[in-house]
N, C-alpha and C positions, 0 to 999 in steps of 0.2 A: 700490525694484526691483529684483527679485530676477535673477539670470543661470541660474536654474533653469528648465529647459522645464517647461512645465506638465505635459505628456504623462509625465514622468518621474514626477511625483506622483500617478498615477492607480493605480497597484499597492493591491490591496485583498486581506487573508489572510483566508481561513476566515469569510465571511459568506454567511448566508442571505439578505440584503437584497438581492440582486441578483436579476433576471430573464430569462429567455431566451425567444426566441419566434423564428419565422421570420418574414422580411418577404413581401413578394409575388413576388419572384425567387427564395425559396427559401434565402437568404443568412441565415446565422446572426444574430440580434440581441440584444446584452447592454443590459440598462437596468443604471445603476450605480448605488448610492444618493444619489449627487447629484443624480440625472435625468437625466445624459447618457446617451445611446444610441450605442453604437457598433455599425457594421453591417459585416457579412464576416467576423466572429469566426471563429477556428480554435481547437477545443478540442486541448489536448496533455496526453497522460498523462508525469508526470515519473519515474514507476517503474511502466510498462506492464505487468510480469511480474510483480513481486515485491510491489507494492501497486496494484493496476490501481483502485480505488476511492479513492485517496488522492493528494494533492498533483495536481491537475489545473491547467492553466495555461490563462488564455484569452487567445490574442493576435489585434490587429487583421490587417488584410491587409496589413501590411508585417514581419508577424511581431513587433510590439512587443510585450510582455506588457503586459496593461492590466487582469487580475485573476488572483488564483490562491486555489484553494479548497483548505483543509487536507483537506478529505473533500468525495465526494460525498452523502453522507447529510446535510449542512447544507442542501440544496435539498428543496423539496417532490417528494412523489412522481412528480407530473407533469413538473416540472422535471428529475429523475433520468431519467425516459424519453426525455424531449426529448435533453439531453446523451447520452445513452449512445447513441442513435441517429446521432448527430452523429459520435462517436466510431468506430463501427461503420463507417460510411462512408470515415471516413478511414483508418483503421488497415487495411489490407490484409495480413493474416499467414498465408497459407495453411500448413494442419497438414499435416505429413507423415504419412502414415499406413503405408507401406510403402517400403522402399529397396530397389530391385532390383539396384543394381550401384553401384559407387565404381569408377572406373577405378584400375587399379593404375600403379606407378610414381611419379615425380616431381610436384611439384605445377608447374601446377595441375592438381587431378583433374576428372574429371567425373563428375557425379552424376545416377541415371536413378531418380525418385521418382515415387510415387502420393501425391497432396495430396488435400484435401480439394474441390479446385477442377480436379482432374483429373491425368494424367499431364505431367511436366515434368522437361527435361534442362535442367542448369546446372552453370557451372564455380563450383570452389569455390579460392579464390586460394591457400590456405594452411590448416592446420590451427587456427590460430589463430581462425578465421572460425566454429568452431562453440564456443559456450558451454555448459557445463551451468546449468540454472537448476533450483532446488530447488524441491520434493523431487526429482523423475526426470526433469525435462524436458532440453530443449536448444533453443537457439536456432543458427540455422544461417543464414549471410549470405552470398548468393553473389557472384560478380565484379561484379555490378551494383548490389550493395546493396540488393537485395530478399531480406526477411527470412522464413525458413521456419520453423515450431514444431513441434516434438515434445512434445505434452503430456505424456507419461508414456512412458519408454521401455520400461518393463516390459509396456506392451501391445501392443508392436509384436511381430510374427511373430521366430522365431529367426534367420533368415536376416539380416533387417533389426537386430535388437539386436546382434547379430555384427558389421554394419558397422562402425556406429555407435559402436560400443565402442572401436573403434581412434582416435577422437577424445575421446572424453570419459574 
């Protein structure tokens, strides 16, 4: 008898031998090479901005890793589409299109931005909550942990670029 939890040994790395589908309740189901099906799977990108199609982890409803894929390309085109849609539903990262104002003075600062989902006002705890993303992007995380992304700071208007440059 082994003291090892059987669930601890279910991690699979880089295999196209898994299959994904939705059940009747629209929960994601993964079929492992062993034939076991896990319901309520949640896909998570390990490197969502620097390598969005590499190293994806599939977790069960309790957050336990059950499989990891080195690349989404290991899956069939239909499976890639299904997984991409699941990730899109899970990952809500509004894109900042314009920065109207950032309050002056000490931190926290108040930001007024326009995103691809409309206008937003949020508090930024400190300058460490703005990170440069290569090659020309940025990630802004507000006081509530909501992430906002600038895809390419060069494409922002001059006023927005000036405000953002204080943080990059």
